[in-house]
C-alpha positions as CSV (number, residue, x, y, z in Angstrom):
1,M,53.4,56.9,140.9
2,F,51.3,55.2,138.1
3,S,48.1,53.3,138.6
4,K,48.2,49.5,138.3
5,S,46.2,49.8,135.0
6,C,48.9,52.2,133.7
7,E,51.7,49.9,134.7
8,Y,50.0,47.0,133.0
9,G,49.3,49.2,130.0
10,I,52.9,50.2,129.6
11,R,54.1,46.6,130.0
12,A,51.5,45.3,127.5
13,T,52.4,47.9,124.9
14,I,56.1,47.2,125.2
15,F,55.6,43.5,124.9
16,I,53.3,43.9,121.9
17,A,55.7,46.3,120.3
18,S,58.7,43.9,120.8
19,L,56.9,41.4,118.6
20,C,56.2,43.8,115.7
21,Y,59.7,43.1,114.2
22,N,58.4,39.7,113.2
23,D,55.0,41.0,112.1
24,T,53.5,39.0,115.0
25,K,50.0,39.5,116.4
26,V,49.6,38.4,119.9
27,G,46.5,37.2,121.8
28,I,45.1,38.5,125.0
29,K,45.9,35.3,126.9
30,E,49.6,35.5,126.0
31,I,49.8,39.2,126.8
32,A,48.1,38.7,130.2
33,Q,50.6,35.9,131.1
34,E,53.6,37.9,129.9
35,I,52.7,41.0,132.0
36,D,51.4,39.0,134.9
37,S,47.9,40.6,134.8
38,P,44.4,39.1,135.1
39,M,43.0,38.5,131.6
40,A,39.8,40.5,132.1
41,F,41.7,43.4,133.5
42,T,44.2,43.2,130.6
43,A,41.3,43.2,128.1
44,K,39.9,46.5,129.4
45,I,43.4,48.1,129.3
46,L,43.9,46.9,125.8
47,Q,40.6,48.4,124.7
48,V,41.7,51.8,126.0
49,L,45.0,51.5,124.1
50,V,43.2,50.6,120.9
51,K,40.8,53.4,121.3
52,N,43.7,55.8,121.7
53,D,45.5,54.5,118.6
54,I,48.5,53.2,120.5
55,I,48.0,49.5,119.6
56,K,46.0,47.9,116.8
57,S,43.7,44.9,117.0
58,S,42.1,42.5,114.6
59,K,39.5,39.8,115.1
60,G,39.3,36.3,113.9
61,V,41.4,33.2,113.8
62,R,44.6,35.1,112.9
63,G,43.6,38.1,115.0
64,G,45.3,39.7,117.9
65,F,47.0,42.8,119.0
66,M,49.9,44.5,117.3
67,V,51.9,47.7,117.0
68,L,52.8,48.8,113.5
69,K,56.5,49.2,112.8
70,E,56.0,52.6,111.5
71,D,54.4,53.6,114.8
72,L,57.3,52.7,117.0
73,K,59.0,56.0,116.6
74,R,55.8,58.0,117.0
75,I,54.4,56.5,120.2
76,T,55.9,57.6,123.4
77,L,55.5,56.3,126.9
78,S,53.7,59.5,127.8
79,Q,50.9,58.8,125.3
80,I,50.3,55.5,127.1
81,V,50.3,57.1,130.5
82,V,47.9,59.9,129.4
83,A,45.6,57.4,127.7
84,I,45.2,55.4,130.8
85,D,45.8,57.7,133.8
86,G,45.3,61.1,132.2
87,D,47.8,63.9,132.9
88,S,47.4,63.8,136.7
89,V,50.8,62.1,137.2
90,F,52.4,65.3,135.8
91,L,50.2,67.6,137.9
92,R,49.4,66.2,141.3
93,C,51.0,66.9,144.6
94,G,53.8,64.5,145.7
95,L,51.9,64.0,149.0
96,G,48.5,63.7,147.4
97,L,47.3,67.0,148.8
98,S,44.5,68.6,146.8
99,N,45.4,72.2,147.7
100,C,49.1,72.1,147.0
101,S,50.3,74.9,144.6
102,E,53.1,77.4,144.1
103,D,51.2,79.8,146.4
104,H,50.3,77.1,149.0
105,P,53.1,74.5,148.8
106,C,53.3,71.2,150.6
107,P,56.5,70.3,152.5
108,V,58.0,68.5,149.5
109,H,56.6,70.8,146.7
110,E,59.8,72.5,145.7
111,K,61.8,69.2,145.4
112,F,58.9,67.1,143.9
113,K,58.3,69.5,141.1
114,F,61.7,68.6,139.7
115,V,60.9,64.9,140.0
116,K,57.7,65.6,138.0
117,Q,59.6,67.6,135.4
118,D,62.2,64.8,135.0
119,L,59.5,62.1,134.8
120,A,57.5,64.1,132.1
121,F,60.7,64.6,130.1
122,M,61.6,60.9,130.2
123,L,58.1,59.8,129.3
124,E,57.7,62.3,126.5
125,N,61.2,61.4,125.0
126,T,61.1,57.6,125.3
127,T,59.6,55.9,122.3
128,L,58.3,52.4,121.9
129,E,61.1,51.7,119.5
130,E,63.6,52.5,122.2
131,V,62.1,50.3,124.8
132,S,61.0,47.4,122.6
133,I,64.4,46.8,121.2
134,G,65.8,45.8,124.5
135,I,63.0,43.2,125.0
136,K,63.6,41.9,121.4
137,K,67.4,41.6,122.0
138,G,66.9,40.0,125.5
139,T,68.8,42.8,127.3
140,T,65.8,44.1,129.1
141,F,62.9,42.2,130.7
142,L,59.2,42.5,131.6
143,K,59.2,39.5,133.9
144,Y,61.0,38.8,137.2
């Protein structure tokens, strides 16, 4: 449903957010290892997230990536998805057909539109605060 870039972007953001409770900045190497992503690919994804004001970055010896505590309630998973994949996940046909619509539905159109609505609702109503707390507490995980 999401591109690989988007999956990595969500995982990276959640990981970074889970460290904000300790005011910790994290480097790209550690992020890439934690989310099991190639470092160069991770760097490109993080640039997009910084550009879209989802994560912050600072350069230098004590630099790294971070999410500000005050942003945890503001940032939703849908903002991450839209920053990386655009809004196509909410709009495209479940079978990938370009001409699927209400007037010209594909075989799964009626059922899939409810899946898209539920997905949009979940992404729009799930904040970084909500998902990062589980990582911090050790009750949810980003690795196998």
